[in-house]
C-alpha positions as CSV (number, residue, x, y, z in Angstrom):
1,X,0.0,0.0,0.0
2,X,1.3,3.5,-0.8
3,X,0.5,6.5,1.4
4,X,-0.8,9.6,-0.4
5,X,0.2,12.9,1.4
6,X,-2.6,14.9,2.8
7,X,-3.6,18.1,0.9
8,X,-1.3,21.0,1.7
9,X,1.5,19.0,3.0
10,X,5.1,19.6,1.7
11,X,6.3,17.3,-1.1
12,X,8.2,14.3,0.0
13,X,12.0,14.5,-0.2
14,X,13.7,11.3,-1.2
15,X,17.2,12.9,-1.2
16,X,17.4,13.1,2.6
17,X,17.0,10.6,5.4
18,X,15.0,11.4,8.6
19,X,18.0,13.2,10.2
20,X,19.8,14.6,7.2
21,X,19.4,18.0,5.6
22,X,18.4,18.2,2.0
23,X,20.8,19.5,-0.7
24,X,18.8,22.7,-1.1
25,X,19.0,23.4,2.6
26,X,22.8,23.1,2.5
27,X,22.9,25.2,-0.7
28,X,21.0,28.0,0.8
29,X,22.9,27.8,4.1
30,X,26.3,27.9,2.2
31,X,25.3,30.7,-0.1
32,X,24.2,33.0,2.8
33,X,27.4,32.1,4.8
34,X,29.6,32.9,1.8
35,X,27.8,36.2,1.1
36,X,27.9,37.4,4.7
37,X,31.5,36.4,5.3
38,X,32.6,38.0,2.0
39,X,30.7,41.2,2.7
40,X,32.3,41.5,6.1
41,X,35.9,40.8,5.0
42,X,35.7,43.0,1.9
43,X,34.3,46.0,3.8
44,X,36.9,45.6,6.5
45,X,39.7,45.5,3.9
46,X,38.3,48.6,2.2
47,X,38.0,50.5,5.5
48,X,41.5,49.8,6.8
49,X,43.0,50.4,3.3
50,X,41.4,53.8,3.0
51,X,41.3,54.9,6.7
52,X,44.5,53.3,8.0
53,X,45.1,51.9,11.4
54,X,43.2,53.2,14.4
55,X,44.3,56.7,15.4
56,X,46.0,57.5,12.1
57,X,42.9,59.1,10.6
58,X,39.9,61.0,12.1
59,X,37.6,58.8,9.9
60,X,34.9,59.8,7.5
61,X,31.6,61.4,8.5
62,X,28.7,59.6,6.9
63,X,25.8,61.3,8.8
64,X,26.7,64.5,10.8
65,X,26.7,63.9,14.5
66,X,25.5,60.3,14.1
67,X,27.5,57.9,11.9
68,X,31.2,57.7,11.0
69,X,33.5,55.2,9.3
70,X,36.4,54.9,11.9
71,X,38.8,52.0,12.3
72,X,39.3,50.2,15.6
73,X,40.9,46.9,16.7
74,X,38.9,44.8,19.2
75,X,40.7,42.1,21.1
76,X,37.5,41.1,22.9
77,X,34.1,39.8,21.8
78,X,31.0,41.5,20.3
79,X,31.0,45.2,20.7
80,X,34.3,45.2,22.8
81,X,33.3,42.8,25.6
82,X,35.9,40.6,27.2
83,X,39.1,42.4,26.1
84,X,42.3,40.2,26.0
85,X,40.4,36.9,25.9
86,X,41.1,36.2,22.2
87,X,42.0,32.5,22.4
88,X,39.0,31.9,24.6
89,X,36.7,33.4,21.9
90,X,38.5,31.4,19.2
91,X,37.7,28.2,21.1
92,X,34.1,29.3,21.6
93,X,33.8,30.2,17.9
94,X,35.0,26.9,16.7
95,X,32.7,25.0,19.1
96,X,29.7,27.2,18.0
97,X,30.5,26.4,14.3
98,X,30.5,22.7,15.0
99,X,27.2,22.9,16.8
100,X,25.6,25.0,14.0
101,X,26.7,22.5,11.3
102,X,25.3,19.7,13.3
103,X,22.0,21.5,13.8
104,X,21.7,22.5,10.1
105,X,22.3,18.8,9.2
106,X,18.9,18.1,10.8
107,X,16.9,20.9,9.2
108,X,14.6,21.0,6.3
109,X,14.3,24.3,4.3
110,X,10.5,23.8,3.7
111,X,9.8,24.0,7.5
112,X,12.9,25.7,8.9
113,X,13.8,28.5,6.4
114,X,14.0,31.2,9.1
115,X,16.1,29.0,11.3
116,X,18.4,28.2,8.4
117,X,18.7,31.9,7.6
118,X,19.4,32.7,11.3
119,X,22.2,30.1,11.6
120,X,23.8,31.0,8.3
121,X,24.0,34.7,9.3
122,X,25.5,33.7,12.7
123,X,28.0,31.5,10.9
124,X,29.0,34.3,8.5
125,X,29.5,36.6,11.5
126,X,31.6,34.0,13.4
127,X,33.8,33.3,10.4
128,X,34.3,37.0,9.6
129,X,35.6,37.8,13.1
130,X,37.4,34.4,13.5
131,X,39.4,35.4,10.4
132,X,40.7,38.4,12.2
133,X,41.3,36.7,15.6
134,X,43.6,34.2,13.9
135,X,45.7,37.1,12.5
136,X,45.2,36.2,8.9
137,X,45.0,39.9,7.8
138,X,48.7,40.1,8.9
139,X,48.4,43.5,10.6
140,X,51.0,44.8,13.0
141,X,50.4,47.0,16.0
142,X,51.7,50.6,15.5
143,X,50.9,51.7,19.1
144,X,51.7,51.6,22.0
145,X,55.5,51.5,21.7
146,X,55.6,48.3,23.8
147,X,53.5,46.5,21.2
148,X,54.8,48.2,18.1
149,X,55.5,45.6,15.3
150,X,53.7,42.8,17.1
151,X,51.2,40.8,15.0
152,X,47.6,41.8,15.5
153,X,45.1,39.1,16.7
154,X,42.1,41.4,17.0
155,X,38.9,42.0,15.1
156,X,38.8,44.9,12.7
157,X,35.9,47.3,13.4
158,X,35.0,50.4,11.4
159,X,31.3,51.5,11.9
160,X,30.8,54.1,14.7
161,X,27.3,55.1,15.7
162,X,26.8,57.9,18.2
163,X,24.1,60.3,19.4
164,X,25.6,63.1,21.6
165,X,24.1,62.9,25.1
166,X,22.1,59.7,24.2
167,X,24.4,56.8,23.2
168,X,28.0,56.2,22.0
169,X,27.8,52.7,20.5
170,X,31.1,50.7,20.5
171,X,32.6,50.6,17.0
172,X,31.5,47.5,15.2
173,X,31.6,45.7,11.8
174,X,29.2,43.8,9.5
175,X,30.1,40.5,11.2
176,X,28.7,41.9,14.5
177,X,25.6,43.0,12.7
178,X,25.0,39.6,11.1
179,X,25.5,38.0,14.5
180,X,22.9,40.3,16.1
181,X,20.5,39.8,13.2
182,X,20.8,36.0,13.4
183,X,20.4,36.0,17.2
184,X,17.4,38.3,16.8
185,X,15.8,35.7,14.4
186,X,16.4,33.0,17.0
187,X,14.7,35.1,19.6
188,X,11.8,35.7,17.3
189,X,11.5,31.9,16.7
190,X,11.5,31.2,20.4
191,X,8.5,33.5,20.9
192,X,6.6,32.9,17.7
193,X,7.3,29.4,16.4
194,X,3.9,28.9,14.9
195,X,4.0,32.2,13.0
196,X,7.2,31.2,11.2
197,X,6.2,27.7,10.1
198,X,2.4,27.6,9.8
199,X,2.5,25.0,7.1
200,X,4.2,22.6,9.5
201,X,1.7,23.1,12.2
202,X,-1.2,22.8,9.7
203,X,0.2,19.6,8.3
204,X,0.6,18.1,11.7
205,X,-3.0,19.0,12.7
206,X,-4.3,17.6,9.4
207,X,-2.5,14.3,9.8
208,X,-3.9,14.1,13.4
209,X,-7.5,14.7,12.3
210,X,-7.5,12.5,9.2
211,X,-4.9,9.9,8.4
212,X,-3.4,9.8,4.9
213,X,-5.3,7.8,2.3
214,X,-3.9,4.6,1.1
215,X,-4.0,3.4,-2.5
216,X,-3.1,0.0,-3.7
217,X,0.2,-0.4,-5.5
218,X,-0.1,-1.0,-9.2
């Protein structure tokens, strides 16, 4: 006997087992990761090439009294937290990447599109900052004198948002933005899971009320 899917249910996917992501899921995830990582690294390279190392240029004013392009080197975590704990954050980043890849391997794009987007943005942010923490850009400290010439193992930041008398946000980069955006999507999913995947809930309810029809095999 062959089971016929209930009306409105997603099409069966024979390319993946019960605990393996489909090729399209991996394709979307990889594409977003590549785009976000590339956007972060390219903008960092352009910022430091045109503005120089921190303190060597006043930066560029984008919006008067609000937004500047201004370089900074961050040896801590997101938005300057945990200064001097570079290797700890490298270890945490690698562990997070492993966990994300395992999670994505169990997802289906049909039902988990928002979660896939969230995890891919977080991955892109992690990779962009991890690239800097490992010293791959080959920068050298120019100040203070005690560190002059030493290799830089710090994240390159270049976006400065400030409102006088209201907020002076720590200088950040696109990787930080992708991390916050991805985390925001995860928070949204935790509060509104049914709103994100109504098809999945509807399908489950339909299958509970009326089992799938069976037709004899030819």
